[in-house]
C-alpha positions in Angstrom: 161.7 110.4 55.3 165.5 110.1 55.1 165.3 106.7 57.0 162.7 105.4 54.5 164.8 106.6 51.5 167.9 104.9 53.0 165.9 101.7 53.6 164.7 101.7 50.0 168.2 102.3 48.7 169.6 99.5 50.9 166.9 97.1 49.6 167.7 98.1 46.0 171.4 97.6 46.5 170.9 94.3 48.3 168.5 93.1 45.5 171.1 94.1 42.9 173.8 92.2 44.8 171.5 89.1 44.9 171.0 89.3 41.2 174.8 89.5 40.5 175.7 86.4 38.5 177.3 83.7 40.6 180.4 83.4 38.6 183.7 82.0 40.0 186.3 83.2 39.2 184.8 86.7 39.0 185.3 88.3 35.5 187.6 91.3 35.5 184.9 93.4 33.7 181.2 92.7 34.0 178.4 95.0 33.0 174.9 93.8 33.7 172.1 95.0 31.5 168.3 94.8 31.7 166.5 91.8 30.2 167.6 88.2 29.6 168.2 85.6 26.9 165.9 82.6 26.9 167.8 79.4 26.4 165.6 76.6 25.1 165.4 73.7 22.7 165.1 76.0 19.7 168.3 77.9 20.4 171.0 77.3 17.8 174.8 77.3 18.1 176.5 79.2 15.2 180.2 78.2 14.6 182.4 77.6 11.6 184.2 74.3 10.8 187.3 75.4 12.7 185.4 75.6 15.9 183.7 72.2 15.6 185.4 70.8 18.8 184.5 73.8 20.9 180.9 73.7 19.5 180.7 70.0 20.4 182.0 70.6 23.9 179.3 73.3 24.4 176.6 71.1 23.1 177.7 68.2 25.2 177.8 70.2 28.4 174.4 71.7 27.8 172.9 68.3 27.2 174.5 66.9 30.3 173.4 69.7 32.7 170.2 71.1 31.1 169.0 68.1 28.9 168.8 70.6 26.0 170.0 69.1 22.8 171.0 72.1 20.6 171.8 72.0 16.9 175.0 73.6 15.5 174.8 75.5 12.2 177.0 77.9 10.2 174.6 80.8 10.2 171.2 81.7 11.6 168.5 84.4 11.9 167.0 82.7 15.0 168.1 83.3 18.7 171.5 81.8 18.7 174.8 81.4 20.5 177.7 82.6 18.3 181.2 81.3 18.7 183.7 83.6 17.0 187.4 83.8 16.6 188.3 87.4 16.0 191.3 89.6 15.3 190.1 91.9 18.0 192.4 91.6 20.9 195.3 89.9 19.0 197.5 92.7 20.1 196.8 91.7 23.7 199.5 89.8 25.5 197.0 87.4 27.0 196.1 84.4 24.8 193.3 83.4 27.2 191.3 86.7 27.0 187.7 86.5 25.8 184.5 88.5 25.4 180.9 87.4 26.3 177.9 89.5 25.3 174.4 88.4 26.1 171.5 90.2 24.5 167.8 89.2 24.4 168.1 87.5 21.0 171.8 86.8 20.7 174.8 85.5 22.7 178.2 86.2 21.3 181.4 84.5 22.7 184.5 85.8 21.0 188.3 85.6 21.5 191.5 85.8 19.5 192.4 82.2 20.3 190.6 78.9 20.8 191.7 78.8 24.5 190.2 82.2 25.1 187.0 81.0 23.4 186.9 78.0 25.7 187.0 80.2 28.8 184.2 82.3 27.4 182.2 79.1 27.0 182.9 78.0 30.6 181.7 81.4 31.8 178.5 81.0 29.8 178.1 77.4 31.2 178.4 78.7 34.7 175.6 81.2 34.0 173.5 78.3 32.7 174.1 76.0 35.6 173.2 78.7 38.1 170.2 80.1 36.1 166.5 80.0 36.9 164.6 77.3 35.1 161.0 77.7 33.8 159.4 74.7 32.1 161.8 73.8 29.3 163.9 77.0 29.2 166.5 78.9 31.2 166.7 82.6 31.7 170.3 84.0 31.3 170.8 87.6 32.3 171.9 90.1 29.7 175.4 91.3 30.3 178.8 92.2 28.8 182.0 90.6 30.0 185.6 91.4 29.0 187.9 89.0 30.8 191.4 87.6 31.0 193.4 85.8 33.7 195.8 87.4 36.2 198.2 84.4 35.9 199.0 81.9 33.2 199.6 78.9 35.5 196.5 78.0 37.5 197.2 74.6 38.8 196.3 71.6 41.0 198.7 68.9 42.0 197.3 65.5 42.8 199.4 62.9 44.6 198.4 59.4 43.5 201.3 57.5 44.9 200.0 57.6 48.4 196.4 56.9 47.4 195.1 55.8 44.0 191.8 57.1 42.7 191.5 55.9 39.1 190.9 57.6 35.8 187.2 58.3 36.2 187.9 60.3 39.4 190.8 62.1 37.6 188.4 63.0 34.8 185.9 64.3 37.3 188.6 66.6 38.8 189.5 67.8 35.3 185.9 68.7 34.7 185.8 70.8 37.9 189.2 72.4 36.9 187.7 73.4 33.5 184.6 74.7 35.3 186.8 77.0 37.4 189.3 77.9 34.5 192.2 76.0 36.1 194.6 74.9 33.4 197.5 72.9 34.8 197.2 69.4 36.3 200.4 68.4 38.0 200.3 64.6 38.5 202.5 63.2 41.2 202.8 59.6 40.0 205.8 58.2 41.8 207.0 58.3 45.5 207.7 56.1 48.4 204.4 54.1 48.7 203.9 53.2 45.0 204.8 53.8 41.3 201.7 54.5 39.3 202.9 55.0 35.7 203.4 52.1 33.2 206.9 52.2 31.7 207.1 49.5 29.0 210.9 49.1 29.2 210.7 48.4 32.9 207.4 46.5 33.6 208.3 45.7 37.2 207.9 49.4 38.1 204.2 49.0 38.2 203.9 45.2 38.7 206.0 45.4 41.8 206.4 49.1 42.5 202.6 49.6 42.0 201.9 47.4 45.1 200.7 49.2 48.2 199.6 52.7 49.3 200.3 55.0 52.2 198.3 53.1 54.7 198.7 49.5 53.4 202.0 48.4 51.9 200.5 45.2 50.7 197.5 46.6 48.8 197.2 45.1 45.3 199.1 46.9 42.5 197.2 49.8 41.0 198.6 52.0 38.2 197.8 53.8 35.0 198.5 52.0 31.8 199.9 54.0 28.9 196.5 53.7 27.3 194.9 55.2 30.4 197.4 58.0 30.3 196.7 58.8 26.7 192.9 58.8 27.4 193.3 61.2 30.3 195.6 63.5 28.4 193.1 63.7 25.5 190.3 64.4 27.9 192.3 67.2 29.6 193.3 68.7 26.2 189.6 69.0 25.3 189.3 71.2 28.4 192.5 73.2 27.6 194.3 71.6 30.6 198.0 70.7 30.4 199.0 67.5 32.2 202.4 67.5 33.8 203.9 64.2 35.1 206.2 64.1 38.1 208.9 61.4 38.3 210.4 62.1 41.7 214.2 61.8 42.1 216.8 61.4 43.5 214.7 61.0 46.7 211.2 59.5 47.2 212.3 56.5 45.1 211.4 53.7 47.4 208.7 52.1 45.2 211.0 52.2 42.2 213.8 50.6 44.2 211.5 47.8 45.3 211.1 47.0 41.7 214.7 47.5 40.6 217.0 47.4 43.6 220.2 47.6 41.6 219.7 51.4 41.3 219.0 52.1 45.0 221.2 54.5 46.9 219.8 53.4 50.2 217.7 55.2 52.8 217.1 55.6 56.5 215.1 53.8 59.1 212.1 56.1 58.6 212.5 56.1 54.8 214.0 52.8 53.6 215.6 52.6 50.1 214.7 56.3 49.7 217.2 57.4 47.0 218.5 56.5 43.6 222.2 55.9 43.5 224.0 58.8 42.0 227.4 57.0 42.0 226.3 54.4 39.5 226.6 55.3 35.8 223.8 52.7 35.1 221.4 54.8 37.3 221.5 57.7 34.8 220.8 55.5 31.8 218.0 53.8 33.6 216.3 57.0 34.6 217.0 58.6 31.2 215.1 55.7 29.6 212.2 56.3 32.0 212.1 60.0 31.4 212.3 59.5 27.6 209.3 57.2 27.6 207.4 59.6 29.9 208.2 62.5 27.6 206.9 60.7 24.6 203.7 59.8 26.5 203.0 63.4 27.8 202.9 66.0 25.0 203.3 69.0 27.4 207.0 69.2 27.0 207.2 69.6 30.8 208.5 67.0 33.2 208.7 67.5 37.0 211.8 65.8 38.5 211.1 66.6 42.1 214.5 67.2 43.8 213.1 67.6 47.3 213.8 66.3 50.8 216.7 64.1 49.7 218.3 64.4 53.1 215.4 62.3 54.5 217.1 59.1 53.4 220.6 59.7 51.9 222.7 58.7 54.9 224.2 55.7 53.1 225.7 58.1 50.5 228.4 58.8 53.0 229.7 55.2 53.0 228.7 54.0 49.5 232.0 53.3 47.7 230.7 54.3 44.3 229.4 57.6 45.6 232.7 58.2 47.3 234.4 57.6 44.0 232.1 60.0 42.3 232.9 62.7 45.0 236.6 62.3 44.4 236.3 62.2 40.6 234.0 65.3 40.3 235.4 67.1 43.3 232.1 67.1 45.2 232.6 68.3 48.8 229.4 66.8 50.4 226.1 65.0 49.8 224.4 68.2 48.8 226.9 68.7 46.0 226.3 65.1 44.9 222.6 65.8 44.8 223.1 68.9 42.6 225.4 66.9 40.3 222.7 64.2 39.9 220.0 66.8 39.2 222.0 68.6 36.6 222.7 65.4 34.8 219.1 64.3 34.8 218.0 67.8 33.8 220.3 67.6 30.8 218.6 64.4 29.7 215.3 66.2 29.8 216.6 69.3 27.9 218.0 67.0 25.2 214.4 65.9 24.6 213.4 69.5 24.0 211.4 69.6 27.2 211.5 71.8 30.3 212.5 70.7 33.7 210.2 71.5 36.7 211.6 71.1 40.2 210.8 72.0 43.8 212.4 75.0 45.4 215.4 73.1 46.8 216.8 73.4 43.3 216.5 77.2 43.1 220.3 77.6 43.5 221.4 74.5 41.6 222.5 76.5 38.6 220.0 75.0 36.1 219.4 77.1 33.0 216.6 79.7 33.7 215.1 79.5 30.2 214.6 75.7 30.5 213.5 75.4 34.1 210.5 76.2 36.2 210.7 76.4 40.0 207.9 75.5 42.4 208.2 77.4 45.7 206.5 75.3 48.4 208.4 76.0 51.6 206.5 79.0 53.0 208.9 79.1 55.9 211.9 79.7 53.5 211.1 82.9 51.7 214.7 83.2 50.8 214.4 80.3 48.4 211.6 82.2 46.6 213.8 85.3 46.3 216.6 83.2 45.0 214.4 81.7 42.3 213.0 85.1 41.2 216.4 86.8 41.4 217.9 84.0 39.2 215.1 84.8 36.7 213.3 81.4 37.0 209.7 81.3 36.0 208.2 80.4 39.4 205.0 78.7 40.5 203.8 79.6 44.0 202.4 76.7 46.0 203.4 77.5 49.6 202.2 75.0 52.3 200.3 78.0 53.9 197.8 78.5 52.4 198.0 76.2 49.3 198.5 72.7 50.6 195.0 71.2 50.5 196.0 68.3 52.8 195.9 70.8 55.6 192.6 71.0 57.5 190.3 73.9 56.7 188.5 74.1 60.1 190.0 74.4 63.5 187.9 71.5 64.8 189.1 69.1 62.1 191.2 66.2 63.4 192.4 64.1 60.4 194.2 66.4 58.2 197.3 68.4 58.8 198.3 71.7 60.6 201.6 73.6 60.7 201.9 74.0 64.5 198.4 75.5 65.0 198.0 77.0 61.6 195.8 75.5 58.9 194.3 76.5 55.5 190.6 77.8 55.7 189.0 78.8 52.4 189.3 82.5 53.3 193.1 82.2 53.4 193.2 80.5 50.1 191.0 83.2 48.5 193.1 86.1 50.0 196.4 84.7 48.9 198.1 87.5 47.0 200.9 86.3 44.8 201.9 89.8 43.8 202.9 90.7 47.4 205.7 88.1 47.3 207.6 90.0 44.6 210.0 92.7 45.8 210.0 94.6 42.5 208.4 94.6 39.0 211.2 92.4 37.5 210.5 89.7 40.1 206.8 90.0 39.5 207.3 89.1 35.8 208.8 85.8 36.8 205.8 84.7 38.9 204.2 82.3 36.5 201.1 81.6 38.7 199.8 79.6 41.6 199.0 76.0 42.4 197.3 74.0 45.2 199.0 70.8 46.2 196.9 67.9 47.4 199.1 65.3 49.1 197.2 62.3 50.1 198.6 60.8 53.3 195.3 61.8 54.9 193.0 61.1 51.9 192.8 57.4 51.4 189.2 57.6 50.1 187.5 59.6 47.4 185.1 61.0 50.0 188.1 62.4 51.9 189.6 63.7 48.7 186.5 65.6 47.9 186.2 67.0 51.4 189.7 68.5 51.1 189.2 69.9 47.6 185.7 71.4 47.7 185.0 74.2 48.1 188.6 75.4 48.3 189.1 74.8 44.6 186.7 77.7 43.9 188.8 80.0 46.1 192.0 78.9 44.3 190.4 79.6 41.0 189.6 83.2 41.9 193.0 83.8 43.5 194.6 82.7 40.2 192.3 84.3 37.7 190.8 87.5 39.1 192.9 90.7 39.6 193.2 92.0 43.2 191.2 95.1 42.4 188.2 92.9 41.5 188.4 90.6 44.5 186.1 90.9 47.5 186.0 88.2 50.1 182.3 88.9 51.2 181.1 88.9 47.6 183.0 85.7 46.8 181.5 84.0 49.9 178.0 84.9 48.6 178.8 83.5 45.1 180.5 80.4 46.5 177.4 79.6 48.6 175.4 79.2 45.3 178.0 76.6 44.1 177.5 74.2 47.0 174.3 72.8 45.6 176.2 72.0 42.4 178.6 69.9 44.5 175.7 68.1 46.1 174.1 67.5 42.8 177.4 65.9 41.6 177.5 63.6 44.6 180.5 65.2 46.2 181.1 65.0 49.9 182.2 68.6 50.4 183.0 70.8 53.4 180.3 73.3 54.1 181.8 76.4 55.8 178.3 77.8 56.5 177.0 74.7 58.2 180.1 72.6 59.1 178.1 69.8 60.7 176.0 69.2 57.6 178.9 67.1 56.2 181.1 66.0 59.2 184.8 65.5 58.6 185.4 62.0 57.3 187.2 59.8 59.8 190.4 58.2 58.5 193.4 56.3 59.8 196.3 58.6 60.7 199.9 57.6 60.7 201.3 61.0 61.5 200.3 63.5 64.2 198.0 66.4 63.3 200.7 69.0 63.6 204.1 68.2 62.0 207.0 70.0 60.3 208.6 68.7 57.1 
């Protein structure tokens, strides 16, 4: 008898687990109730004039994915979806908090801010896209959700210097970011292979610097016009995503120096014309003009200046007469001191534009003002740099190579991505990344702004390869950034993630399937570097 009761209990628990909504990231409070709401052509959207844009976004997404064309009204007695801004929760510190209540005849999405309301809408849209369809209607389970993110910065960095994908693919990535409540798109637009951002004062940056990519230095010029940039920024803003441009300096400047060699500080055999010249006064005016035009174009008030890996190609700094003169004039003892001098001057140019400077972790001890600077810790093998950043009270974004570099392979059998010695980045490692464990005390924890995955594209020359590296790891990233540790569960996430794979297939994505790895074999691509390498 006990065995039978145990079996029945097991079946009931298993059935309940199967009925759990397949939401990613998992809300921090979810209470499931009996019954469901029937979404069909007669359902109305109730929202005031202030929420017209959010109402339009909801209507458009429902039309796209369900073919239901709903009408928006100001009030209704019929079964409806209510969008509400409320004072409830204004005392909360989190502007992205929301509530979602689904009853048999009414859906209420409420928040203290429009951004919070947007995330409530995205949760509802996930329920819709994973719901059971019957004829011309969808059955959405009754539930109550109270939710807010663990971290403010939930980002993806895309490198388009090494491979150019175009604005339609960027928009598609922004759509998936919105679907998963990711809110920062860090756009790496300049580097050695090519310069991808139109600067009207210096047209050769794109006409000449835009030529080539990582695999083919002679590929025709590809870049984003300022009109393209404005279009993408507007598209992102509708999805509450902030777009941050990166203009890499003083290293990774090869493409720019091909266009305007007068400002080159030289390079090395492996990295020719790699640096801007910090000894020339004209270099600072040239770069300040570029940054000024960039800052006008991007309304985020955030500009990433790079500041990494300068030693890869600054060997000519030792013999350049103008740099030698600068060292003597400013009492700079070595090339590292020259680099920090350069970064401080360029950072001052950004600060004067009322914008913040974002830099890689090499700049954690550069002495930049903490209230105007954000540090990105990427070198997982140098935890001291993270401690330096946090102890210096910098807001810090965590994007360590292990496990948050998405150019790393995600399966031990994969051959065309990257490994760190024998280590790589499977989806489980991404999901189980715990930012809080990297803080040594509560004061440090306050300065962890969030997490970000970086997708460098040396090994992603095609959109197929890009998708394979991004999906489904983007879902694990989302839950690592949004859901509190107490609400995370690897097995439960795996079950929910499994139900998202058909959405990728429906969207035409070539994704990695961790359950059936041979279903979509790893795309073969040309490789210029060995599988395992250290940078």
